[in-house]
N, C-alpha and C positions, 0 to 999 in steps of 0.2 A: 455629602456621601457618608461621613462619619456619623451624622445624626441618624441616617437611615439604618446603618449597621447597628448603632446602639439600640434603636427601637426594634428592629426586626432580626437582629443577630441570632437569638436563640431559635426563632422560627426557621431561619435560613439553614442553621446547622441541622435542625431536625429533618428538613426536607432533603438536604444534601447528603444524607447517609448517617445522620444523627451522631456525629463525632467520629465515625469510622475514617473519614477523610480529613476531619478538622484536627488541628493541633490541640493539645491539652492546655487548659488555662494555667497561667502562672500563679504561684503561691498556693496556699492551702485551699483545697476544694472540699466543701462539706460532703459527708457521706451520702446524703440524700441526692445531691447533684450528681455524684458518680453513679449511684444506682439508677437514676433516671436516664443518665447519658448512655449507660450500657443497655438498658431496656429499650430505649429509642433506637439504638444502633441495631439491635437484634430485630426489632419490628420493621425497620426501614430496609433491611436487606431483602431484595426481591427473590432470592433463592432459598431463604431460610424461613421455615414455618415455626413461629414462636408462640403459638397458642397454648402449648403445654409446658412452657418454660417460664419460671419466675426468677427474678433477680432480687437478691437481698444483700445486706452488708453485715459482716460479723468481724468485730475488732479491726476494722479498716480494710478487710479483704472483701472482694466481690464473690458472692456465692451463687452459682447457677444450680437450680433444682428443677426437677420435672422429668419429662420423657422426650426422647427423640427417636426417630424411626430408622435411622441408618448411621453407619460409621461416618459417612460424609456430613450428615447433619451435626453429629457430635463434634467433628473437627471444625466445621463452620462456626458453631456456637462458641467454641473456645477461641477461635481466631478473631471473631468479631468482638467478643467481650474483652479479650486481651488488648486489642487495639483501642477500644473505647475507655478502658479502665484507668487511663492516666497513670501508668506505672504502679498500679495496685495489683496485688496478687489475685488471681482468679482461681477459685476452688471449684472443682468439677464434682457436683453431686447429681449429675444427670444419669438417668437410666436409659439404656438402649433396649428398645422393644422392637423386635423384628416381626414381620408378618402382619403388622397392623395397618390400619387405614388412617389417613389424615382427617 
């Protein structure tokens, strides 16, 4: 079983909500891994449209940039990113655009 988890663990985490439900790894986590973890979590959420949102890292903080179309999407993006960011600060640079289409 441990051999299977070691081989497919990252894939399983991606399928299961991309870290939204998984615990953060112990020890120092590289910034690229955090960025990928947050991006995967946003993409895996079935209620969040992530096509216009990018995730980057600045000085150890997670930065969300792009546009969302409702207050609900804005709150969802921040909730998902904060959960997946492994105790990193999430900086909101998202713009709320109302009246648009997805």
